[in-house]
N, C-alpha and C positions, 0 to 999 in steps of 0.2 A: 504494500499499499504506500502511496506517496505521502510525503510530508505535508499534513494539512496547513501548517504555518506559511508554506509557499503560496497557498492560495488564499487562505483567510487574512494574511497580511500582518504587517506591523507598521504603525504609524505613531506620530506625535500624539500625546495625550491632549485632550481638548478640555478646557482652554489650556494652552501651552504652560507647562511648569518647568522651571530651569533649576537644575541642580548646582550648587556652588562647589568650591573646593577643587577645581580643575579636574573633575571626574572625566573619565574617557568617553562617557556619553553624557553630555551636559543637558539633555532635554528628557523628561520622562516619556517613556513609550508605552503603547498598549498593543496587544496583540489577540489573535483569535476572535472569540466572540464579543469581547469587549471593544475590540477594534469595529466589528460590524456595528454594534450597537451605537457608538459614538458617530460612526459614519451616517447612520440613519438619523441620529438627533441633529447633526449638521446639516444634513439634507432637509429635514423639516423645518429648520430654523433659518434657512437661506431663501430669500425671495428670488425668483428668476430675474437675472440682470444685475445681481449684487456681486457675482463671483468675476473677478477679472479674467478676460480670455476665455471664459466659459459661461457666456450669458445665459444660456438656456438652462443651466443647472439651478436647481432649487425646487421649492414646492410652494405654491401660491395660497398657503393656507391664512395668511394675515388678510386676505381680501375678505375672509369670513368673519372676522373680529366684530363687526358691526351688524351682522345679520342675525335675524331671528332664527334660532335653531329648530326649525320645522323638519319633517321627515324628508322633504325634498332637499333641503339644504345639506342635512347630513349625508344624503346620498351622493350630492355633487362634491361634497368635502371627502368622503370616502373614495370616490373615483379619482380625484385630484391627488390624494396622498398614494393611492395604490399605482397610479401611473408614473409618478415620481420614483418610487422606489423600484418599479420594473425597470425604468429608463436608466437610473443612475446607480443602483446597487444591485449588480448582477449576481452577487454572491448568495442572494436570498429568494425564496419564493414566499409571497405574501399569502397567507392562509385565510385570515380574517382581520378585519378592523370594526372595532366597536367604539361606542362613546359612552362616557359615564359623566353625566352633568353634575357639578357640584356648584350650585347657584349660590349657596351661602358664602362660598369661597372666591366666587367670581371666576371659576375656570370650569373647563370640561377636560377630562382625562381622554386622550385618544390611546385606546388599547390596540396595539398591533402584534398579531400572533404570526411568526414566520418560521420557516424551516431553512436551515443553512444547507445549501445544496451540496457542498464537499462532504459534509459529515452526517448529512441527513438528519441533523438534530433539531427538533422543534423547540423553539423558545419565544419568549414575549417580551414586549417592553411597554412603558407608559410614558406618553409625551403630554405634558401638561399645556393645554391651550388657554391662555387667558383671555377672558372677555374684556369688555370696556372697563377701566378702573374708575372708581368713584362713581358708581351708579346710584348709590343711596344718599346723594347729597341732598341737603335740605334746599328748597327754592330760596333764591336770594332776592 
């Protein structure tokens, strides 16, 4: 069997953390499943057009920050997330995307269930999607 690290990859930790003391590897690195999870988090946190020289990279979920979360809005959001992962994270297969609203906290958790192709390991992650802040302000 081939070494899974060659396919799953090794990358800088995000956000970058630097080690002091003249270490041979001055930047903290992540590998394997942690690398994939951070890659998906970065993808979902990046709007298309934000990445230099790769303008199509990203997921336009912030466009939905001011939308009412109806069934059709959730379906459009689910499709956008799935398409972004399919296009920009070839190491995984998306199994399911669900939403868990936390209105009292002003956010919605996006639950992503996926399978890592190389290892056939099924895993999941939660991406917190924050709505408009300060929605309970008193009329001035």
